[in-house]
C-alpha positions in Angstrom: 0.2 0.1 -0.3 1.4 3.2 -0.6 2.4 5.6 2.1 4.0 8.9 2.7 6.6 6.7 4.4 7.2 4.0 1.1 7.3 7.6 -1.0 10.4 9.1 1.4 12.0 5.5 0.9 11.9 5.0 -2.3 12.3 8.8 -3.1 16.5 8.7 -0.4 17.1 5.7 -3.1 17.1 7.7 -6.1 18.8 10.7 -4.1 21.1 8.3 -3.0 21.9 6.4 -6.2 21.2 9.3 -8.6 21.7 12.8 -6.5 19.0 14.5 -5.5 18.6 16.9 -9.0 18.2 13.5 -10.6 14.8 12.7 -8.4 11.9 12.4 -11.2 8.5 11.7 -9.8 7.6 10.0 -12.5 10.2 7.5 -12.6 9.3 7.5 -8.4 5.5 6.3 -9.4 6.5 3.9 -11.5 9.0 2.4 -9.3 6.4 2.3 -7.0 4.2 0.5 -9.5 1.2 3.9 -9.4 0.5 6.5 -11.6 2.5 9.7 -10.6 -0.6 11.9 -9.2 -1.2 9.5 -7.0 1.9 10.8 -4.9 0.0 13.8 -4.4 -2.6 12.5 -1.7 0.8 12.2 0.6 3.2 14.8 -0.9 2.7 18.7 -2.3 5.7 18.6 -4.5 8.8 17.1 -5.3 10.3 20.2 -3.0 7.8 18.9 0.2 9.7 15.2 -0.6 13.2 16.0 -0.8 12.4 18.0 2.6 11.1 14.7 3.9 14.0 12.6 2.9 16.8 15.8 4.2 14.8 15.8 7.9 15.2 11.6 7.4 18.8 12.0 7.1 19.0 15.1 9.7 17.1 12.7 12.4 19.6 10.2 11.4 22.7 12.4 11.9 20.8 13.4 15.2 20.0 9.5 16.2 23.7 8.9 15.7 24.9 12.2 18.2 22.3 10.9 20.6 24.6 7.8 21.0 27.9 9.7 21.8 28.6 9.8 25.5 32.1 10.7 25.6 33.4 11.1 29.5 34.0 15.6 29.0 32.6 18.0 26.6 35.5 18.5 24.4 35.6 14.1 23.7 32.0 14.5 22.9 32.6 17.3 20.7 35.4 15.3 18.6 33.3 12.4 18.7 30.4 14.3 17.3 33.2 15.6 14.3 34.0 12.2 13.4 30.7 10.4 13.3 29.6 14.0 11.1 32.5 13.3 8.6 31.1 10.2 8.5 28.1 10.6 8.0 28.9 12.2 4.9 31.3 10.5 3.2 28.9 7.2 4.1 25.5 8.9 2.5 27.2 12.3 0.2 24.2 12.1 -1.7 21.7 12.8 1.4 24.5 14.9 3.1 24.6 17.0 0.1 21.1 16.9 0.4 20.2 17.8 3.2 22.7 20.9 3.2 20.6 22.8 0.8 17.9 23.8 4.2 19.4 25.4 6.8 18.9 25.3 11.1 16.3 27.9 11.9 19.4 29.7 13.5 21.0 30.5 11.0 19.1 33.6 10.2 19.7 34.3 6.6 16.8 35.9 4.8 16.3 32.7 2.9 12.3 30.3 3.4 14.4 27.1 3.5 14.7 25.8 7.1 14.1 22.4 8.2 13.5 21.9 12.4 15.6 18.6 12.2 18.3 19.9 10.5 18.2 22.5 13.7 18.1 19.1 16.0 21.2 18.3 14.1 23.3 21.9 14.7 21.4 22.2 18.1 23.2 18.7 19.5 26.6 20.9 20.1 25.7 23.4 22.1 25.7 21.4 25.8 28.9 20.7 25.1 29.8 24.1 24.1 28.2 25.9 26.9 30.1 23.2 29.6 33.0 24.1 27.7 32.6 27.6 28.5 32.1 27.3 31.8 34.9 25.2 32.5 37.4 27.8 30.9 38.1 25.5 27.7 36.4 28.0 25.1 36.1 31.6 25.1 33.3 32.9 26.5 31.2 34.3 23.2 27.3 33.1 22.3 27.1 29.4 21.8 25.4 30.0 18.5 28.7 31.4 17.3 30.9 29.3 18.5 28.6 26.3 17.0 28.7 27.3 13.5 32.5 28.7 13.9 33.2 24.9 14.7 30.5 23.7 12.1 31.7 25.2 9.8 35.4 23.8 10.0 33.9 19.8 10.7 31.9 20.7 7.6 34.7 21.6 5.2 36.3 18.1 6.1 33.0 16.7 5.5 33.5 18.5 2.4 36.9 17.3 1.5 36.3 14.0 2.6 33.4 13.4 0.4 35.7 14.3 -3.0 38.3 12.2 -1.8 36.6 9.2 -0.2 39.9 7.3 0.1 40.9 10.2 2.4 41.8 9.2 5.9 38.8 11.3 7.3 39.3 10.6 11.1 42.9 11.8 11.6 42.0 15.2 9.3 38.7 15.7 11.3 40.3 15.0 14.7 43.2 17.5 13.3 40.6 20.3 12.9 38.1 20.5 16.3 42.0 20.3 17.8 43.3 23.1 16.2 39.7 24.8 17.0 39.6 23.9 20.3 42.9 25.3 21.0 42.6 28.4 19.2 39.1 29.1 20.8 40.8 28.8 24.3 40.7 31.8 26.4 44.3 32.0 26.4 45.0 31.3 22.7 47.1 34.1 21.7 48.1 35.6 24.8 
């Protein structure tokens, strides 16, 4: 029986195999052995469908983050960075789709917010707050620090996707270490 979940799963397969630009509702309907208009009983548009696939990817990333239980906030940040890059390398086309959307916290004038993106982005807030409190990160806005750390790790993920045989664990660890050293309250003194 056709359902929203079935359509999203089939669309995700198309995204993973061919990239989000190649997703076709007509091909999706053919794969699901239904007519294209039947899809519209469950989704509003191709854009809506891609948003659902992206949200599913972010939920998987959040789930990955929730399994991280390091003993210190910096260890958890490192582990989360490694999980982020591993997710990107394991699902490069889905990852590309996911970042067509933005967390609500990035207040730019573009209508592409996705709540699931916000949950993934917010996963580091508690650890960053704790590191500020114990004097291991400069006392700056948590969202601002999150954007800095995310930008660095996202860069590693992008490079790792272009070069899948790269030993990204070491690179991601080095980048996070460099960021944490550079954002330490005594940096530059």
